[in-house]
N, C-alpha and C positions, 0 to 999 in steps of 0.2 A: 577390359582385358589388357594386360601389359603386352608390349611388343616383344616377341621372341624371335631372334635371328634377324628378321627384317619384316617390313610391312607387306610382303608379297603374299599371294595365295599359297596356302599350305595344304597338303593332304597326307594322310596316314594310311599305310597299307596294312590292313588287319587281316587276320586269318590264322589258322592253326600253324604251329611251329614244332611243338613237342612230338606229337603223334600224327604224322602225315604219311599217306599211302606212298607218295613219291620218294620218301626217305631222304629228302633234301632239306629238312628243317624249314620248309616253307619258302625256300629261297628261289626256286626255279621260276615260278610265275612272277615273283617280284622283280627278278633280274630282267625279265622280258618287258614288263610294262613300265618300270621306273624310267628308262631312257625315253620312252614315248611321252610320258607326262612331263619330264624335264625339258623336252623339246618344245613345249607349249609356252608362249609368252602372252602377256597382257598388252593392252594398247600402248603402254609406256615402255615396252620391251623387257619387262620384268619376267623372269621365269617362275614356274611353280616350284615351290620347295617340297620335296618328298621325304617324309619320315619313313624310313625302312628299318624295322627292328632287326632284320637279319644282318644288317650292316652296322647298326649302332649299339646292339646289345653288349658287345664285347667291351665297349667303353665304360659301361656301367658295372659289369660283373667281373671283368678281367678274363673271360673265357669265351671261346667260340660257342655258338648256340647249342650245338649238339653235345659238346663236352659239358656245358653248364647244366643241361637237363639231366645228364648222367650223374653229375655231382649232387644235384637236388634229390634225385631218386635214392642215391646212396645215403644221404643224410636222413631221408624219410625212413629208409629201411633200418638205419642204425639208431633211430629215435632221437637224432640230434635236432630237436625242434628249434633251438637257438639259431643254428646255421640255416635251417629252412626259412625261418623268419627273416634273418638278415639278408639272404639271397633274394627272397621274394620282395622285400622292401626296396632293394636296389632296382629291381625290374620295374616296379610300379611307381616309385617316388624319385628314382634317379639318385644322384649323390651330389653333395656340395663340398668344396674344399677351397683353401686359401692358396693362391699362387703368387709367387714373388713377381712384382712388376715395378721395375725401377727401384725406388727407395722404399716402396710400400708393398702392401698386399692387395690382391684383387680376389673377390669372391667369385668362384666359378661354379656354375650349376650344370651338371650333365642331366639332361631331361630324362624323366621316366615315362612309362607308357601313359599314365594319367595326363602328363603334360602334353604328350603327342596328340592325344584326343582333344583336349581342351583348346589347344592352339591351332587346330586344323580347321579349315573352312569346309572340308568334307572328308569322309573316310571311304576307302575302296576295300571291299572284302571279296575273298575268293576261297572256297574250300572244295575239295573233291569228295565224292562218295567214299566213305571209309576213313576220312580224316576225323580226328577227335578234338574239336575246339573246346576251350575253357575260357582263357583270357579274352578270346574274341567276343564272347557273350558279355563279359564284364565291360569291355570297351564299347560294345553296342549300347549298354545301359547308360554309360557316361555320355555318349553322343546324344542319346535320346534326351537325357536330362538337360543338356546344353543346346538342344535344337540344332545339332550338326548333322546334315544329311549323310546317310550311309548308302553307297552305291555298290551293288553286288554284281560281280561277273558270274552269271549263273552257269553251273556245271551239271545240274541235275534238275529233275522236275521240281517246281516250286513247292509242291505239297510234301516233298521229302525233307525240306528244311523244317526245324521246329516252328510251330505255329507262332509262338511268342516272338521268335526272331523275325519272321516275315512281318508280323504286326509292327515291330519296332522299326524295321526298315521304312515302311510306309509312313508311320507316325513321325519319323525323323525328317520327313520330306524327301527321303531317298527313293530308290527304285531298283529293279532288276534289269540286267542287260544280257543279251544272248551271247555277246562276245566282246573282247576288248575294243575292237574297232567301233562298234556301236557306242560303247561308253565314251571313247575318246571324242567321237563326233558330238555326243551330248555335252561333254565338258566344254568343247570349243563354243558351241552355241549358247550354253547357259551362262558361262563365265566370261564370254566375249574374248576368247583366246584364239591364237593362230599359231601355226607351226613356224618356228624360227627358221629363217632361210639361211 
């Protein structure tokens, strides 16, 4: 696997964004846990890099998450399949462009969701009862294929989650956690991390 960004530990925060009970495009829980994860460092003082789609999606599609989902829905309703395809490809594959650098050009690639999964050491997932995930399950499949553990912050009884999702979590080497604190303690012990002073 090629090095993306840096050789540090990386994680991707997956979970519903389009249809969430909280109405925050999935941003609320990510805004709470991201700084906690980013405060963890390895034995060399390197931080954990966090892929947060609620912060990074605009770079790919040019719109804030909630606005982009409205645009996609409008394109679907109008039967504009080309625009739906174009927008969806940006989300999943990212985009590449040439940027001027000195006398020449430099190829720049903005990562897509597939890149986020493939280049993560682990995924963290959270969803509330009433949320409607879709891409989350696709990301789970990619993680399972690449043997990347999925750690779930559990918000409902485990048998409420789809059986195939629960199976994928355990088959990936992941697990369920009662709360973010329990997960953070697990990450520190498993990945030999400590809180930056």
